[in-house]
C-alpha positions, 0 to 999 in steps of 0.5 A: 173601678166597678166589676161584677163577677159571677160563678156557677161552674160548680154546685156553689152559686156566687156573685161579687161586686168589686168597687175601688176608688182611686187611691183607696183599697178595694171593697167586695160585696158578695152573695153566695148560695150553698151547694145545691141545684137551681142556680138559674133561678137565683143568679139574677136575684143575687146580681140585683142584691149586690148591685143594690148593696153597692149602690151601683146600677148595671150601666155604671159598671166597668165590666162583667167577669165570669168563671169561664171554666173548666167546670160543670158544663151546665154551670159554665154555660149558665155563667157565660150566657148570663154574663153575655146578656147583662154585658150586651144589654148594658154595653159592657166589656167582659172578662173571662177568668179561669175557675182553676185560678180562682181556686188557686187564689183561695189557696194562696190567700189561706196560706201566705207562706206558699209560693205556688199551687197545684189545682185539681178539680173534680171533672167527673168521668174518672178525670180531673181538671188541673193546672199549676199557678204561682203567686204574682208580685201583686199576690194574685195567682198567675198560671204556670202551666196549661190547663188540662183534663185527664186521669188522676195519674196524669197530674204532674208537677212541672219542673222549676215550680217555686215552693212551698207548694200547695195542693187545692181543689176537690180533685184531691178529695175524690182521688186520694191517690193524688195526695199519696203520690204528690203529697211529699212535695206539697206543704199542705192540701186544701181539698174542700175549695171550690171556685167563687165569684170573689176571687173571679172579681179580684183576678179580673181587675188587672185584666180590666186595667190592662184593657183586656176586656172582650165583647160579650159575644166573644166571652166563651166557656172553656170546657177542656173536654169537648167530646163528651157527647160523642158516642163511644167507639165499639 
């Protein structure tokens, strides 16, 4: 299995190459840029770097995965468009992966005792993107609630979510009231986590094995908030 993954949904730009031979443990080749502008100028050079390190050509890949959002509009569009271009040119399928689940996966990896995660990412405009996830039998994050966008006071833990629970994502850093209101139900809060391509690749693998890849033109960003360009009503 050979999966290339991209993520530019936040201020961090990252690319990962997941390689796994039958009967062997998977390996990851990763390239990441520190937070800052200019993702569009570097994303293709990062792709070339991980492919060269893994001695894999684009045409030898099984699929391309990308962080499909929610996240910054420009960044999510960039990841989608670069993915579509690479996949279309090489005749590859595409796996869109939730950026919220990518953060959930990081949190679960950092705290093996946790069973679930409440992810809250900063959505700007006085809102957060949020969802809940649980640890699946294979250790990968599985969505346990719909992805939503709204004010920090709209975030709720659904009943029946198995614990211990974590809080994860920059939304907790931007909105301390989240931790004040929900912290008593959370084992700990990891407020510095941002989505990365290494988790995108891992989360894409079971979808690829299940035959859930889509054609490049069907790989669309998920914004959750689709009306930001609409003028405010007077």
